[in-house]
MDAnalysis code that builds the backbone (N, CA, C; Angstrom):
import MDAnalysis as mda
import numpy as np

u = mda.Universe.empty(264, n_residues=88, atom_resindex=np.repeat(np.arange(88), 3), trajectory=True)
u.add_TopologyAttr("name", ["N", "CA", "C"] * 88)
u.add_TopologyAttr("resid", np.arange(1, 89))
u.add_TopologyAttr("resname", ["MET", "THR", "PRO", "PRO", "PRO", "LEU", "PRO", "GLU", "VAL", "ILE", "HIS", "PHE", "ALA", "PRO", "ASP", "GLY", "SER", "GLY", "ALA", "GLY", "LEU", "TYR", "THR", "GLU", "LEU", "ILE", "ASP", "LEU", "ARG", "GLU", "ILE", "GLY", "SER", "LEU", "GLU", "VAL", "VAL", "ARG", "ALA", "SER", "GLU", "ILE", "GLU", "PHE", "ASN", "GLU", "THR", "THR", "GLN", "GLN", "TRP", "GLU", "VAL", "PHE", "ASP", "PHE", "THR", "GLY", "ASN", "ARG", "VAL", "PHE", "THR", "ASP", "PRO", "SER", "ARG", "GLU", "ASN", "CYS", "LEU", "ARG", "TRP", "GLU", "ARG", "GLN", "HIS", "PHE", "ASN", "GLN", "SER", "HIS", "HIS", "SER", "ASN", "SER", "ASN", "PRO"])
u.atoms.positions = np.array([
    [-14.053, -7.904, 17.823],
    [-14.073, -8.943, 16.820],
    [-14.075, -8.287, 15.434],
    [-13.178, -8.727, 14.568],
    [-13.089, -8.201, 13.210],
    [-14.080, -8.929, 12.318],
    [-14.922, -8.157, 11.589],
    [-15.876, -8.824, 10.699],
    [-15.139, -9.505, 9.548],
    [-15.725, -10.555, 8.979],
    [-15.066, -11.230, 7.864],
    [-14.960, -10.294, 6.665],
    [-13.923, -10.471, 5.840],
    [-13.782, -9.592, 4.678],
    [-14.906, -9.812, 3.682],
    [-15.294, -8.744, 3.020],
    [-16.297, -8.855, 1.967],
    [-15.610, -9.292, 0.684],
    [-16.282, -10.066, -0.135],
    [-15.654, -10.494, -1.388],
    [-15.480, -9.308, -2.329],
    [-14.415, -9.349, -3.106],
    [-14.204, -8.347, -4.144],
    [-15.023, -8.797, -5.341],
    [-15.821, -7.893, -5.903],
    [-16.721, -8.258, -6.991],
    [-16.462, -7.352, -8.184],
    [-16.238, -7.965, -9.335],
    [-16.152, -7.232, -10.592],
    [-17.204, -7.835, -11.503],
    [-18.020, -6.985, -12.090],
    [-19.073, -7.430, -13.000],
    [-18.622, -7.122, -14.424],
    [-18.722, -8.101, -15.311],
    [-18.340, -7.906, -16.699],
    [-19.577, -7.922, -17.583],
    [-19.640, -6.958, -18.499],
    [-20.737, -6.866, -19.457],
    [-20.377, -7.681, -20.706],
    [-21.366, -8.003, -21.534],
    [-21.086, -8.767, -22.763],
    [-20.053, -8.099, -23.681],
    [-19.934, -6.771, -23.622],
    [-18.953, -6.081, -24.474],
    [-17.531, -6.149, -23.912],
    [-17.369, -6.801, -22.754],
    [-16.044, -6.961, -22.166],
    [-15.683, -5.907, -21.142],
    [-16.497, -4.877, -21.001],
    [-16.210, -3.852, -19.992],
    [-16.546, -4.408, -18.612],
    [-15.854, -3.917, -17.613],
    [-16.079, -4.381, -16.251],
    [-16.356, -3.221, -15.324],
    [-17.019, -3.502, -14.212],
    [-17.308, -2.481, -13.215],
    [-17.276, -3.131, -11.844],
    [-16.858, -2.361, -10.870],
    [-16.814, -2.837, -9.496],
    [-16.084, -1.824, -8.645],
    [-16.036, -2.052, -7.363],
    [-15.291, -1.163, -6.484],
    [-13.815, -1.502, -6.603],
    [-13.005, -0.478, -6.770],
    [-11.575, -0.681, -7.000],
    [-10.890, -1.239, -5.770],
    [-10.032, -2.183, -5.995],
    [-9.187, -2.741, -4.956],
    [-7.836, -3.032, -5.576],
    [-6.812, -3.033, -4.777],
    [-5.486, -3.337, -5.299],
    [-5.117, -4.805, -5.124],
    [-6.087, -5.639, -4.745],
    [-5.822, -7.073, -4.628],
    [-5.474, -7.687, -5.983],
    [-6.075, -7.142, -7.037],
    [-5.802, -7.591, -8.402],
    [-5.345, -6.366, -9.183],
    [-4.207, -6.457, -9.869],
    [-3.715, -5.338, -10.663],
    [-4.451, -5.328, -11.998],
    [-5.536, -4.558, -12.054],
    [-6.378, -4.537, -13.251],
    [-5.681, -3.906, -14.454],
    [-4.589, -3.187, -14.239],
    [-3.840, -2.620, -15.357],
    [-3.244, -3.718, -16.228],
    [-3.146, -4.921, -15.676],
    [-2.608, -6.044, -16.443],
    [-3.528, -6.445, -17.599],
    [-4.826, -6.108, -17.512],
    [-5.760, -6.498, -18.576],
    [-6.150, -5.329, -19.468],
    [-5.632, -4.141, -19.203],
    [-5.929, -2.992, -20.060],
    [-5.937, -1.693, -19.287],
    [-6.222, -0.608, -19.996],
    [-6.256, 0.700, -19.346],
    [-7.530, 0.832, -18.519],
    [-7.440, 1.617, -17.466],
    [-8.554, 1.789, -16.538],
    [-9.230, 3.128, -16.733],
    [-10.524, 3.160, -16.540],
    [-11.295, 4.398, -16.407],
    [-11.930, 4.313, -15.038],
    [-11.530, 5.209, -14.131],
    [-11.990, 5.135, -12.754],
    [-12.934, 6.298, -12.470],
    [-14.134, 5.968, -11.986],
    [-15.146, 6.960, -11.617],
    [-15.608, 6.623, -10.208],
    [-15.610, 7.604, -9.325],
    [-16.048, 7.384, -7.944],
    [-17.548, 7.122, -7.905],
    [-17.933, 6.093, -7.178],
    [-19.348, 5.790, -6.965],
    [-19.893, 6.579, -5.781],
    [-18.990, 6.989, -4.880],
    [-19.417, 7.724, -3.692],
    [-18.232, 8.506, -3.126],
    [-18.523, 9.331, -2.149],
    [-17.513, 10.073, -1.408],
    [-17.743, 9.812, 0.073],
    [-16.667, 9.708, 0.829],
    [-16.764, 9.532, 2.278],
    [-16.051, 10.708, 2.928],
    [-16.799, 11.474, 3.730],
    [-16.261, 12.676, 4.362],
    [-16.622, 12.683, 5.842],
    [-15.766, 13.334, 6.630],
    [-16.030, 13.463, 8.063],
    [-16.798, 14.742, 8.335],
    [-17.889, 14.651, 9.119],
    [-18.698, 15.799, 9.498],
    [-18.298, 16.187, 10.921],
    [-17.628, 17.339, 11.051],
    [-17.154, 17.772, 12.369],
    [-18.297, 18.062, 13.338],
    [-19.423, 18.527, 12.825],
    [-20.563, 18.864, 13.680],
    [-21.159, 17.626, 14.333],
    [-21.374, 16.586, 13.534],
    [-21.998, 15.359, 14.057],
    [-20.975, 14.347, 14.560],
    [-19.688, 14.581, 14.222],
    [-18.616, 13.644, 14.578],
    [-18.874, 12.260, 13.985],
    [-19.386, 12.264, 12.766],
    [-19.695, 11.028, 12.044],
    [-19.035, 11.082, 10.660],
    [-18.697, 9.913, 10.146],
    [-18.304, 9.795, 8.750],
    [-19.583, 9.650, 7.937],
    [-19.632, 10.285, 6.789],
    [-20.828, 10.270, 5.946],
    [-20.470, 9.782, 4.551],
    [-21.330, 8.932, 4.004],
    [-21.161, 8.429, 2.643],
    [-22.174, 9.146, 1.766],
    [-21.688, 9.741, 0.682],
    [-22.537, 10.432, -0.289],
    [-22.461, 9.692, -1.617],
    [-23.630, 9.497, -2.258],
    [-23.613, 8.866, -3.574],
    [-23.150, 9.879, -4.626],
    [-23.076, 9.456, -5.874],
    [-22.536, 10.316, -6.927],
    [-23.401, 11.539, -7.205],
    [-24.649, 11.548, -6.720],
    [-25.512, 12.723, -6.902],
    [-25.418, 13.690, -5.730],
    [-24.647, 13.323, -4.689],
    [-24.481, 14.190, -3.528],
    [-25.423, 13.900, -2.380],
    [-26.253, 12.875, -2.507],
    [-27.169, 12.499, -1.421],
    [-26.427, 11.689, -0.370],
    [-26.631, 12.043, 0.900],
    [-26.045, 11.257, 1.990],
    [-26.812, 9.949, 2.091],
    [-26.085, 8.827, 2.030],
    [-26.739, 7.516, 2.020],
    [-26.382, 6.655, 3.225],
    [-25.384, 7.082, 4.029],
    [-25.003, 6.297, 5.198],
    [-24.113, 7.150, 6.090],
    [-24.218, 6.955, 7.411],
    [-23.333, 7.620, 8.366],
    [-22.926, 6.630, 9.453],
    [-21.745, 6.858, 10.006],
    [-21.266, 6.004, 11.092],
    [-20.069, 6.700, 11.732],
    [-19.844, 6.510, 13.032],
    [-18.665, 7.102, 13.655],
    [-17.358, 6.477, 13.149],
    [-17.442, 5.294, 12.543],
    [-16.261, 4.580, 12.062],
    [-16.125, 4.714, 10.544],
    [-14.989, 5.235, 10.091],
    [-14.737, 5.309, 8.649],
    [-14.662, 3.908, 8.060],
    [-14.067, 2.987, 8.788],
    [-13.956, 1.607, 8.303],
    [-15.350, 1.004, 8.065],
    [-16.309, 1.280, 8.955],
    [-17.683, 0.798, 8.745],
    [-18.288, 1.421, 7.500],
    [-17.975, 2.683, 7.242],
    [-18.474, 3.345, 6.025],
    [-17.882, 2.688, 4.778],
    [-16.592, 2.363, 4.811],
    [-15.960, 1.693, 3.677],
    [-16.571, 0.319, 3.435],
    [-16.824, -0.424, 4.527],
    [-17.459, -1.738, 4.391],
    [-18.879, -1.595, 3.831],
    [-19.620, -0.607, 4.348],
    [-20.980, -0.388, 3.860],
    [-20.944, -0.053, 2.377],
    [-20.037, 0.832, 1.991],
    [-19.910, 1.235, 0.588],
    [-19.673, 0.021, -0.305],
    [-18.714, -0.812, 0.076],
    [-18.397, -1.991, -0.739],
    [-19.599, -2.930, -0.821],
    [-20.226, -3.213, 0.314],
    [-21.379, -4.119, 0.322],
    [-22.545, -3.530, -0.469],
    [-22.858, -2.267, -0.234],
    [-23.990, -1.618, -0.898],
    [-23.823, -1.586, -2.412],
    [-22.664, -1.118, -2.877],
    [-22.493, -0.975, -4.317],
    [-22.298, -2.305, -5.016],
    [-21.715, -3.296, -4.355],
    [-21.647, -4.628, -4.955],
    [-23.044, -5.219, -5.097],
    [-23.889, -5.081, -4.067],
    [-25.257, -5.586, -4.128],
    [-26.090, -4.810, -5.119],
    [-25.965, -3.480, -5.132],
    [-26.744, -2.635, -6.038],
    [-26.440, -2.995, -7.490],
    [-25.153, -3.106, -7.806],
    [-24.789, -3.407, -9.186],
    [-25.249, -4.804, -9.573],
    [-25.126, -5.741, -8.650],
    [-25.538, -7.120, -8.909],
    [-27.040, -7.191, -9.153],
    [-27.843, -6.505, -8.324],
    [-29.296, -6.570, -8.482],
    [-29.751, -5.817, -9.736],
    [-29.021, -4.766, -10.141],
    [-29.376, -4.024, -11.350],
    [-29.061, -4.810, -12.610],
    [-28.079, -5.711, -12.550],
    [-27.709, -6.468, -13.745],
    [-28.472, -7.778, -13.878],
    [-29.247, -8.143, -12.850],
    [-30.035, -9.386, -12.900],
    [-31.505, -9.050, -12.699],
    [-32.259, -8.843, -13.800],
    [-33.675, -8.453, -13.650],
    [-34.525, -9.483, -12.992],
])
């Protein structure tokens, strides 16, 4: 069974800047130039035979045998993290 798609979330600040996980569903170049910074890295660990998600500081924050599950976790985690950080 395929899990339902996660919503694409872009958060806009009062100064007009936006942040979110990049997706090609919307061509953001249409609204201006992009500055893209990775929030995490996903790498395969041959020893454990698992995909691992590392945050921008290099800490491993999630592992799973499925890369697709890691991508879903990344999108859900960072959308929730950014949302909770912007709403005190």
